[in-house]
Structure formats: structure tokens, C-alpha cells
C-alpha positions as CSV (number, residue, x, y, z in Angstrom):
1,M,-27.5,13.2,-13.3
2,L,-26.2,9.6,-13.4
3,M,-29.3,8.3,-11.8
4,V,-32.0,10.2,-13.7
5,P,-34.1,7.9,-15.9
6,V,-33.5,8.2,-19.6
7,E,-35.7,7.2,-22.8
8,V,-32.6,5.8,-24.6
9,H,-29.6,4.2,-23.3
10,T,-27.2,6.0,-25.6
11,E,-27.0,9.2,-23.4
12,K,-26.6,7.1,-20.2
13,L,-23.5,5.4,-22.1
14,E,-21.9,8.3,-23.0
15,F,-22.3,10.0,-19.6
16,I,-20.7,6.8,-17.9
17,D,-18.0,6.9,-20.6
18,A,-17.1,10.6,-19.6
19,I,-17.2,9.6,-16.1
20,Q,-14.7,6.7,-16.5
21,R,-12.5,8.6,-18.7
22,L,-12.3,11.7,-16.3
23,G,-11.1,9.4,-13.7
24,V,-14.1,9.9,-11.3
25,S,-16.0,6.6,-11.6
26,Y,-14.4,5.2,-8.3
27,H,-17.0,7.4,-6.6
28,F,-19.8,5.8,-8.4
29,E,-19.0,2.1,-8.7
30,K,-22.4,0.6,-7.4
31,E,-24.4,3.1,-9.6
32,I,-22.7,2.4,-12.7
33,D,-22.5,-1.3,-12.2
34,N,-26.4,-1.2,-11.6
35,I,-26.9,0.7,-14.7
36,L,-24.6,-1.3,-17.0
37,L,-26.2,-4.5,-15.6
38,Q,-29.6,-3.1,-16.9
39,I,-28.1,-2.1,-20.5
40,Y,-26.6,-5.6,-20.4
41,K,-30.0,-7.1,-19.9
42,S,-31.9,-4.9,-22.4
43,E,-31.9,-5.2,-26.1
44,N,-29.3,-3.4,-28.1
45,E,-30.9,-0.4,-29.2
46,N,-27.8,1.2,-30.8
47,H,-27.6,0.9,-34.6
48,D,-24.5,3.2,-35.4
49,L,-21.0,2.3,-35.1
50,Y,-20.0,4.7,-32.4
51,H,-22.6,3.7,-29.8
52,V,-22.4,-0.1,-30.9
53,A,-18.9,-0.3,-30.1
54,L,-19.1,2.1,-27.0
55,R,-21.7,-0.3,-25.6
56,F,-19.6,-3.2,-26.0
57,R,-16.5,-1.8,-24.7
58,L,-18.1,-0.3,-21.6
59,L,-20.0,-3.7,-20.9
60,R,-16.8,-5.7,-21.5
61,K,-14.9,-3.3,-19.1
62,Q,-17.4,-3.9,-16.7
63,G,-16.9,-7.9,-16.9
64,Y,-19.9,-8.6,-19.1
65,K,-19.4,-11.2,-21.7
66,I,-21.0,-9.3,-24.7
67,S,-20.6,-11.3,-28.0
68,C,-18.6,-9.6,-30.5
69,D,-21.3,-10.6,-33.0
70,V,-22.8,-7.1,-32.5
71,F,-20.5,-6.1,-35.1
72,N,-21.7,-8.4,-38.0
73,K,-23.9,-5.8,-39.3
74,F,-20.8,-3.7,-40.2
75,V,-19.3,-6.5,-42.3
76,D,-19.8,-7.2,-46.1
77,K,-20.5,-10.6,-47.5
78,E,-16.8,-11.3,-48.0
79,G,-16.4,-10.9,-44.1
80,N,-14.6,-7.5,-44.4
81,F,-15.5,-4.2,-42.7
82,K,-17.3,-2.0,-45.0
83,N,-15.2,0.6,-46.6
84,S,-18.3,3.1,-46.2
85,L,-17.3,3.1,-42.3
86,T,-14.0,5.0,-43.1
87,T,-15.9,8.4,-43.3
88,D,-17.2,8.0,-39.8
89,L,-14.3,9.0,-37.6
90,Q,-15.7,8.8,-34.2
91,G,-17.3,5.3,-35.0
92,M,-13.7,4.1,-36.2
93,L,-12.3,5.4,-33.1
94,S,-15.0,3.8,-31.0
95,L,-14.5,0.6,-32.8
96,Y,-10.7,0.7,-32.5
97,E,-11.0,1.1,-28.7
98,A,-13.6,-1.6,-28.5
99,S,-11.3,-3.9,-30.4
100,H,-8.7,-3.9,-27.7
101,M,-11.3,-5.9,-25.3
102,R,-11.0,-9.0,-27.6
103,I,-10.0,-12.3,-26.2
104,H,-8.9,-15.5,-27.9
105,G,-10.7,-16.7,-31.0
106,E,-12.4,-13.3,-31.6
107,H,-11.1,-13.3,-35.3
108,L,-13.6,-10.4,-36.0
109,L,-12.3,-8.3,-33.5
110,D,-8.7,-9.0,-34.5
111,E,-9.9,-7.9,-38.1
112,A,-11.4,-4.9,-36.6
113,L,-8.1,-3.7,-34.8
114,A,-6.2,-4.0,-38.0
115,F,-8.9,-2.2,-40.3
116,T,-9.2,0.6,-37.6
117,F,-5.7,1.1,-37.3
118,T,-4.8,1.2,-40.9
119,H,-7.4,3.7,-41.6
120,L,-7.1,5.9,-38.7
121,M,-3.3,6.0,-39.4
122,S,-4.0,7.4,-42.9
123,M,-6.6,9.8,-41.6
124,V,-4.1,11.6,-39.2
125,T,-3.0,14.0,-41.7
126,Q,-6.1,15.2,-43.0
127,L,-7.5,16.2,-39.5
128,N,-7.4,19.4,-37.6
129,S,-4.7,19.7,-35.0
130,H,-7.3,18.9,-32.1
131,L,-8.6,15.7,-33.8
132,A,-5.2,14.5,-35.1
133,A,-3.8,14.8,-31.5
134,Q,-6.7,12.8,-30.2
135,V,-6.4,9.9,-32.8
136,S,-2.6,9.9,-32.6
137,H,-2.8,9.4,-29.0
138,A,-5.4,6.9,-29.1
139,L,-3.3,4.8,-31.8
140,K,-0.3,5.1,-29.4
141,Q,-2.1,4.4,-26.0
142,P,-5.5,2.7,-26.4
143,I,-7.9,3.1,-23.4
144,Q,-7.7,-0.5,-22.3
145,K,-3.8,-0.4,-21.9
146,G,-3.6,3.3,-20.6
147,L,-3.3,4.2,-17.0
148,P,-6.7,5.6,-15.9
149,R,-5.3,8.5,-13.9
150,L,-2.9,9.5,-16.6
151,E,-5.4,9.2,-19.4
152,A,-7.9,11.2,-17.3
153,R,-5.3,14.2,-17.3
154,K,-5.3,14.1,-21.0
155,Y,-8.9,13.7,-21.4
156,F,-9.9,16.9,-19.6
157,S,-8.8,19.1,-22.7
158,I,-10.3,16.6,-25.3
159,Y,-13.6,16.3,-23.2
160,K,-14.0,20.1,-23.2
161,Q,-13.8,20.0,-27.1
162,H,-17.1,17.8,-27.2
163,D,-20.2,20.0,-27.9
164,S,-22.1,17.9,-25.6
165,H,-19.6,18.0,-22.7
166,N,-21.1,18.5,-19.1
167,E,-19.5,21.6,-17.6
168,V,-20.4,20.3,-14.0
169,L,-18.8,16.9,-14.4
170,L,-15.7,18.5,-16.0
171,S,-15.2,20.8,-13.1
172,F,-15.8,18.1,-10.5
173,A,-13.3,15.9,-12.3
174,K,-10.7,18.7,-12.2
175,L,-11.3,19.3,-8.3
176,D,-11.2,15.8,-7.6
177,F,-7.8,15.4,-9.6
178,N,-6.0,18.0,-7.7
179,L,-7.6,16.9,-4.2
180,L,-6.2,13.5,-4.9
181,Q,-3.0,14.7,-6.2
182,K,-2.5,16.6,-2.7
183,Q,-3.0,13.3,-1.0
184,H,-0.3,11.5,-3.4
185,Q,2.0,14.2,-2.9
186,K,1.8,13.7,1.1
187,E,2.3,10.2,0.7
188,L,5.2,10.4,-1.6
189,G,7.0,13.0,0.9
190,E,6.6,10.4,3.5
191,I,8.0,7.4,1.6
192,A,10.8,9.9,0.2
193,R,11.9,10.7,3.8
194,W,12.1,6.9,4.6
195,W,14.1,6.5,1.3
196,K,16.5,9.3,2.2
197,D,17.1,8.0,5.7
198,L,18.3,4.6,4.3
199,D,21.1,6.7,2.6
200,F,21.3,4.1,-0.3
201,S,22.9,6.7,-2.7
202,N,26.0,6.6,-0.4
203,K,25.7,3.1,0.8
204,L,24.9,1.3,-2.5
205,P,25.9,4.1,-5.0
206,F,25.6,1.6,-7.8
207,A,21.8,1.2,-7.5
208,R,19.3,3.0,-9.5
209,D,17.9,6.0,-7.5
210,R,14.1,5.6,-8.5
211,M,12.1,6.3,-5.4
212,V,9.7,8.9,-7.4
213,E,9.4,6.4,-10.4
214,C,8.5,3.4,-7.9
215,Y,5.8,5.4,-6.5
216,F,4.4,6.3,-9.8
217,W,4.5,2.5,-10.7
218,I,2.5,1.7,-7.7
219,L,0.3,4.7,-8.1
220,G,-0.7,3.1,-11.4
221,V,-2.1,-0.1,-9.7
222,H,-4.7,1.8,-7.5
223,S,-4.8,5.4,-7.1
224,E,-8.1,5.6,-4.8
225,P,-7.7,7.3,-1.5
226,E,-8.6,4.1,0.4
227,Y,-5.4,2.2,-0.8
228,Y,-2.8,4.8,0.8
229,M,-1.2,1.9,3.1
230,G,-1.0,-0.6,0.3
231,R,0.7,2.1,-1.8
232,R,3.1,3.0,1.1
233,I,4.1,-0.7,1.4
234,L,4.2,-1.7,-2.3
235,T,6.3,1.2,-3.0
236,K,8.9,0.3,-0.4
237,V,8.7,-3.3,-1.7
238,I,9.3,-2.2,-5.4
239,A,12.0,0.2,-4.6
240,M,13.8,-2.6,-2.4
241,T,13.3,-5.0,-5.4
242,S,14.9,-2.6,-7.7
243,T,17.9,-2.1,-5.4
244,M,18.4,-6.0,-5.1
245,D,18.0,-6.3,-9.0
246,D,21.1,-4.0,-9.3
247,I,23.0,-6.1,-6.7
248,Y,22.2,-9.3,-8.5
249,D,22.7,-7.8,-12.1
250,V,25.3,-5.2,-11.7
251,Y,27.5,-5.2,-8.6
252,G,27.7,-8.5,-6.5
253,T,30.2,-11.2,-7.2
254,L,28.6,-15.0,-7.4
255,E,30.1,-15.8,-3.9
256,E,28.5,-12.5,-2.3
257,L,25.3,-13.4,-4.2
258,E,25.2,-16.8,-2.8
259,L,25.5,-15.4,0.7
260,F,22.8,-13.0,0.2
261,T,20.5,-15.4,-1.1
262,E,21.0,-17.7,1.7
263,A,20.4,-15.1,4.3
264,I,17.3,-14.1,2.7
265,E,16.2,-17.9,2.6
266,R,16.8,-18.0,6.6
267,W,15.4,-14.6,7.0
268,D,17.7,-14.1,10.1
269,I,19.1,-10.9,11.1
270,G,21.8,-13.0,13.0
271,V,23.5,-14.0,9.7
272,K,24.0,-10.4,8.8
273,D,27.5,-10.1,9.9
274,K,28.5,-12.7,7.4
275,L,27.5,-10.4,4.5
276,P,29.6,-7.8,2.6
277,E,29.3,-4.2,4.1
278,Y,26.8,-2.9,1.2
279,M,24.7,-6.1,1.4
280,K,24.2,-5.5,5.1
281,H,22.5,-2.2,4.5
282,A,20.2,-3.8,2.0
283,F,19.5,-6.8,4.0
284,Q,18.4,-4.7,7.1
285,A,16.4,-2.4,5.0
286,L,14.6,-5.5,3.6
287,L,13.8,-7.1,7.2
288,D,12.6,-3.8,8.2
289,I,10.1,-3.3,5.4
290,Y,8.8,-6.7,6.2
291,D,8.5,-6.2,10.0
292,E,6.5,-3.3,9.3
293,I,4.3,-5.4,7.0
294,E,4.1,-8.2,9.7
295,E,3.1,-5.5,12.3
296,K,0.3,-4.2,10.0
297,M,-1.2,-7.7,9.5
298,A,-0.9,-8.5,13.1
299,C,-2.8,-5.2,14.2
300,E,-5.5,-6.1,11.7
301,G,-5.9,-9.7,12.8
302,R,-4.4,-10.9,9.5
303,S,-1.2,-12.5,10.4
304,Y,-1.4,-15.4,8.1
305,R,-1.0,-12.9,5.2
306,F,2.6,-12.4,6.2
307,Y,3.9,-15.8,5.1
308,Y,2.6,-15.3,1.6
309,A,4.3,-11.9,1.4
310,R,7.6,-13.1,2.6
311,E,7.6,-16.3,0.5
312,A,7.0,-14.2,-2.5
313,M,10.0,-12.3,-1.9
314,K,12.0,-15.2,-1.3
315,N,10.9,-16.8,-4.9
316,Q,12.0,-13.2,-6.3
317,V,15.4,-13.4,-4.9
318,R,15.7,-17.2,-6.1
319,A,14.8,-16.1,-9.5
320,Y,17.7,-13.2,-9.3
321,F,20.2,-15.5,-8.1
322,Q,19.3,-18.1,-10.9
323,E,19.8,-15.5,-13.4
324,A,23.2,-14.3,-11.9
325,K,24.4,-17.9,-11.8
326,W,23.6,-18.2,-15.6
327,F,25.5,-15.1,-16.3
328,H,28.5,-15.9,-14.3
329,Q,28.7,-19.3,-15.7
330,Q,28.0,-17.9,-19.3
331,Y,25.2,-20.2,-19.7
332,S,22.7,-19.2,-22.3
333,P,19.1,-20.9,-21.2
334,T,16.6,-22.0,-23.8
335,M,13.6,-19.9,-24.1
336,E,11.6,-22.3,-21.8
337,E,14.1,-22.4,-19.1
338,Y,14.6,-18.6,-19.4
339,M,10.8,-17.9,-19.1
340,R,10.2,-20.0,-16.0
341,V,12.5,-18.0,-14.2
342,A,12.0,-14.5,-15.8
343,L,8.3,-14.5,-15.2
344,V,9.3,-14.6,-11.3
345,S,12.3,-12.2,-11.9
346,S,9.9,-9.6,-13.5
347,G,8.6,-8.9,-9.9
348,Y,4.9,-9.0,-10.8
349,P,4.1,-12.2,-8.9
350,L,5.7,-10.5,-5.8
351,L,3.8,-7.3,-6.4
352,A,0.7,-9.0,-6.9
353,T,1.1,-11.2,-3.8
354,T,2.1,-8.2,-1.7
355,F,-0.8,-6.2,-2.9
356,L,-3.2,-8.9,-1.8
357,A,-1.4,-9.1,1.6
358,V,-2.1,-5.5,2.4
359,M,-5.9,-5.3,1.0
360,D,-8.9,-5.4,3.2
361,D,-11.3,-8.1,3.9
362,V,-12.1,-8.7,0.3
363,V,-9.0,-11.0,0.6
364,T,-9.3,-14.5,1.9
365,K,-7.0,-17.3,2.5
366,D,-8.8,-18.8,-0.6
367,T,-7.5,-15.6,-2.7
368,F,-3.8,-16.5,-1.9
369,E,-4.4,-20.1,-2.7
370,W,-5.4,-18.7,-5.9
371,I,-2.4,-16.6,-6.6
372,L,-0.3,-19.8,-5.6
373,S,-1.8,-21.4,-8.5
374,D,-0.1,-19.3,-11.0
375,P,-3.3,-17.8,-12.3
376,K,-3.4,-16.8,-16.0
377,I,-4.0,-13.0,-15.5
378,V,-0.8,-12.8,-13.2
379,K,1.2,-14.8,-15.6
380,A,0.1,-12.9,-18.5
381,S,0.7,-9.6,-16.6
382,A,4.3,-10.8,-15.8
383,L,4.9,-12.0,-19.4
384,I,4.0,-8.4,-20.7
385,A,6.2,-7.0,-18.2
386,R,9.3,-9.5,-19.0
387,L,9.0,-9.2,-22.8
388,M,8.5,-5.6,-23.2
389,D,11.3,-4.8,-20.7
390,D,13.5,-7.2,-22.7
391,M,12.5,-5.9,-26.2
392,V,13.6,-2.4,-25.4
393,S,16.4,-2.9,-23.0
394,H,18.2,-6.0,-24.1
395,K,21.0,-4.3,-26.0
396,F,21.9,-2.0,-23.1
397,E,21.7,-4.8,-20.7
398,Q,24.1,-7.0,-22.9
399,E,26.6,-4.2,-22.9
400,R,26.6,-3.7,-19.1
401,G,26.7,-7.4,-18.6
402,H,23.4,-9.7,-18.1
403,V,21.7,-12.9,-18.8
404,A,20.6,-13.4,-22.1
405,S,17.3,-11.9,-22.7
406,A,14.1,-13.3,-24.3
407,V,15.3,-11.8,-27.5
408,E,18.5,-13.5,-27.5
409,C,17.0,-16.9,-26.1
410,Y,14.4,-16.7,-28.8
411,M,17.0,-16.2,-31.6
412,K,18.3,-19.7,-30.7
413,H,15.3,-20.8,-32.8
414,G,17.4,-19.7,-36.0
415,V,15.7,-16.3,-36.6
416,T,16.9,-12.6,-36.8
417,E,16.6,-10.2,-34.0
418,E,13.8,-8.5,-35.8
419,E,11.9,-11.7,-36.4
420,A,12.3,-12.5,-32.6
421,V,10.9,-9.2,-31.6
422,V,7.9,-9.8,-34.0
423,E,7.0,-13.0,-32.4
424,L,7.6,-11.7,-28.8
425,Q,5.2,-9.0,-29.7
426,K,2.5,-11.4,-30.7
427,Q,3.0,-13.1,-27.4
428,V,2.2,-9.9,-25.6
429,A,-0.9,-9.4,-27.5
430,D,-1.9,-12.7,-26.9
431,A,-1.2,-11.9,-23.0
432,W,-3.5,-9.0,-23.4
433,K,-6.3,-11.4,-24.5
434,D,-5.6,-13.6,-21.6
435,I,-6.1,-10.5,-19.2
436,N,-9.3,-9.3,-21.0
437,E,-10.7,-13.1,-20.8
438,E,-9.8,-13.4,-17.1
439,C,-11.6,-10.0,-16.4
440,L,-15.0,-11.4,-17.4
441,H,-17.7,-12.9,-15.3
442,P,-17.8,-15.6,-14.4
443,S,-14.3,-16.9,-15.5
444,S,-12.6,-15.8,-12.4
445,T,-13.6,-16.5,-8.5
446,V,-11.8,-13.5,-7.3
447,P,-13.3,-10.0,-7.0
448,M,-12.9,-7.3,-9.8
449,V,-10.8,-5.0,-7.7
450,I,-7.9,-7.7,-7.5
451,L,-8.0,-8.6,-11.1
452,T,-8.3,-4.9,-11.9
453,G,-5.0,-4.2,-9.8
454,V,-3.3,-7.1,-11.7
455,A,-4.2,-5.8,-15.1
456,N,-3.0,-2.3,-14.0
457,L,0.3,-3.8,-13.5
458,A,0.6,-4.7,-17.2
459,R,-0.8,-1.2,-18.0
460,V,2.0,0.2,-16.0
461,I,4.6,-1.6,-18.3
462,D,2.8,-0.7,-21.3
463,V,3.0,2.8,-20.5
464,I,6.7,3.1,-19.2
465,Y,8.0,0.5,-21.7
466,K,6.3,1.3,-25.0
467,D,9.2,3.6,-26.4
468,G,12.2,2.4,-24.5
469,D,13.3,1.5,-20.9
470,G,11.5,4.4,-19.3
471,Y,12.5,3.2,-15.9
472,T,16.2,2.9,-16.0
473,H,16.2,6.0,-18.3
474,A,13.6,7.8,-16.3
475,D,14.7,11.3,-17.6
476,T,12.8,10.5,-20.9
477,V,9.0,10.0,-21.0
478,L,8.6,8.9,-17.5
479,K,9.8,12.5,-16.3
480,D,6.7,14.1,-17.9
481,Y,4.3,11.4,-16.7
482,V,5.5,12.1,-13.0
483,A,5.1,15.7,-13.4
484,S,1.5,15.4,-14.8
485,L,0.4,13.2,-12.1
486,L,2.5,14.4,-9.0
487,I,3.7,17.8,-9.3
488,E,1.4,20.1,-11.7
489,P,-2.2,20.6,-10.7
490,V,-4.9,21.1,-13.2
491,Q,-5.9,24.5,-14.3
492,I,-9.4,24.7,-13.0
């Protein structure tokens, strides 16, 4: 069905959109790329808003730098989008989703986002329950910022309501979802046994016990079957990082933290005896995880990668220690000082580097040189992580004792908390433009699968922290997300 020739491209675009949104495009990557390349090279045969915006979004998603000038036909002489468009619900939704692919300087898409958001918000109360739910979800979670597998789960019921839906494709997508869920459940079971054996709930009772949430986080980076080993290692790394975050933020004295940081800098099990008892357990677990990484790298003839993975963890710990020193010394950093450290302590440079270490031959030494150069997409993903976290959790963090967040640091500029949040939200929006731009050919020299993984890290944050700190307070929204991906199968 995907490869059959068609007279007009609109049918093919709609079919590819359905395949992607139902979560099964990983089976057809080469075919989809070839079809979209042909569509990109051909003249735009679409005239209605829905298909123009759909073509734009799918081509941008694939990395093609199609111009936003295709939307000029929907603008009046004053440069505003025509009011007549507001009666076209599907067209407005399509333009809204397309506008989230914007990059810097695309003022037309900035206008498109404001125009569609405002009018779709006013339409919601006038729609039937099915359409109202679809529009409300899109306004809260646009496709570009959503986690593909989580969005696929939601899209099954939406797609079935389409008059033109393909029953074979829908059945295939549901079966595929359940089969992949079985594999993810098995993976999580293995990792959970490792976590239980560490017995951190007794040895480090102050630390957040978030193993399942950590796996969900990494599942958001790449859920495909072939990334099993990467998910296993990255989940262990992020779980360990979360534990160390609590050691540095909540429990350790400055003297203890200095010893812990020095031990990790030296990376020597021989210094373990100098540590307090609770730190000994954490240090041993950390070295064991990285022994596993080193062994895997050696077996695959990629031993050189271990150095980068280990150094990334050392950088993470240095950032944690710097923040701890600021807190214990009651020093409030400037925004510039804070962000230099906080982008590292977000954990995203660590996860991005470790992700590269456990990937296949698509990664080379040049790829690691790229990530060491502080690429824009990694920095943008880390900025989104740090600022979204700070905006929703800074009050709770200040109550339990924590270094000043981005909100407090920015308020030093003589602005209110509300004004600070507005400015930080603008920085997050700009960071998404950076991510979009970095994923366009030929702006990057690294494969799209790597760029997608880094972008997916930002998507996880958008989903988990949109309505509060969904990681620390995991019994809120995150609980339902975990259930839909890892517990409840789709009804066939």
C-alpha cells in the first residue's frame, strides 16, 4: 500500500502521516524517505491549507528545508492570516502542527502559531466531544513535542474516527504496539531486578526510588527493538545519576561531597574506604555500571568510546558539586554562572554522550568530537530540560534546600517571578527552534538517528514537566503515561 503509485501526492502524504502517527514508521524508514524525497523534488500540487501544511510538516520532519513561503497564499494584503481560514478546522489544526516546525527568522510561522492557537482555543467549546478532545490534546501536546510512542497510543482512537482510515494499517499498528510492549516489559523486568539487588531503598533511603520512571524516560529516546542494550545501560546511568543528584542536593555534607567527587575523579575502587557508608554503596554501583559499559565496548571493538562515557559522568559530578558548594556557601550565582553549570547538571550532555557510546557503527570518533564541541542541538535540549524543570519545581526545591534556580537567578535582573517565567518560556521556545534547525539537512554532519535521539530527550522533558515536576511527584501524570506504555495492552 505504501509503495503503490498514485496520481496525486495528497493520498501518499496522508498515508505516511498515519503510519508515523500510529508509531510504525520505523518499519518503513527507507521507503518513506524515498517517497518524501520525490515529493520534495516535485512541484507543490496542494492548494488547500490542510494539505499544504501537512506536506510542509512531513518534509520538515524528514529534514528537508522546505520554505515557509508556501503559506503566503493564505495571508491577506496586510500580512495577516485570512479570517476565512477559521472555518476550516482540519486546515487550522494542520497549520498549527506545522508551525511547531519553525526555525529562527520565520516570522510567518510565529504568526501562524499565534493565529491557530487563539482560534482553536475559541473553537473547542463548540465542537463535539470527539473533536474537542482531539483539539484540546493538540493544543497541549503538539506532535513535534510529543513522545512518538505515547502519541501513537492516543492516536489509535482518533484515527479510527477518520472516514478514510485504513483498517489493515490500524490493526497492524495495534499488534505492533502490543508486541513491542512485551519486549519493553521484559527489559524493565531485568533492570528492575538489578535495581532491587542494589537495595538502595534501605542503603540510601533518602534517594528517590524511580526505576520505572527512569526506564520510561529512556524509552522516550528510542523505543525500537534494536536499541535494547542502549536502553538497558542508559536506564542504569540515569537511575544512578538521579541517586547522586539526591546525594548532592539533599543528604551529603560539603565535606562528604568533596570526598565523593574526588573518588569519582580518580575512578579508583581503592579510595572507597575513605567514604561514608552510604556513599560506598553508590560509588560501587557506579563503577559496576561503567565496568559493564567498558566490557560491552571491548567486546564490540569500540573500547575508545568508554573514555567519553566516563568523562561525561565526571563532568556531571563536577556540576553537582559546584551547585552543592553554592548552596552550602549561600552563594547566589548570576544567570550566566548558573546556566554554565546547570546545563551540565541537567544530565542531558551525559545522556547524549552515553547514548553515542552504546550505539552501533553509525557513531565514529568524529561523532564524539562533535558532541564535545557543545553542539547547538545538545545545548538546546539541555536548556529545555533545565528551564522547564526549574520553572515548575523551584518553589519545592527552595523549601527543601537547594541552590537558586534559573527563576531566582533571573529575578536578579529586577523582574518579578512572573516576568522571569515569561522570559524563560521564551528561551525554551527559541531552543525548540534551534532543535528544528539542527535537524534540517545539511546543517549537521551527524546521522538523523542521533539528532532524533537528542531531540527526543527534549520531548521527554516537555511531556513530564509540562504540568509540574512529574518525575519527583511521579504519582501524578507520569503514572498514567507509564501504565499506557508499559502495563496496559491496546485492545485489538
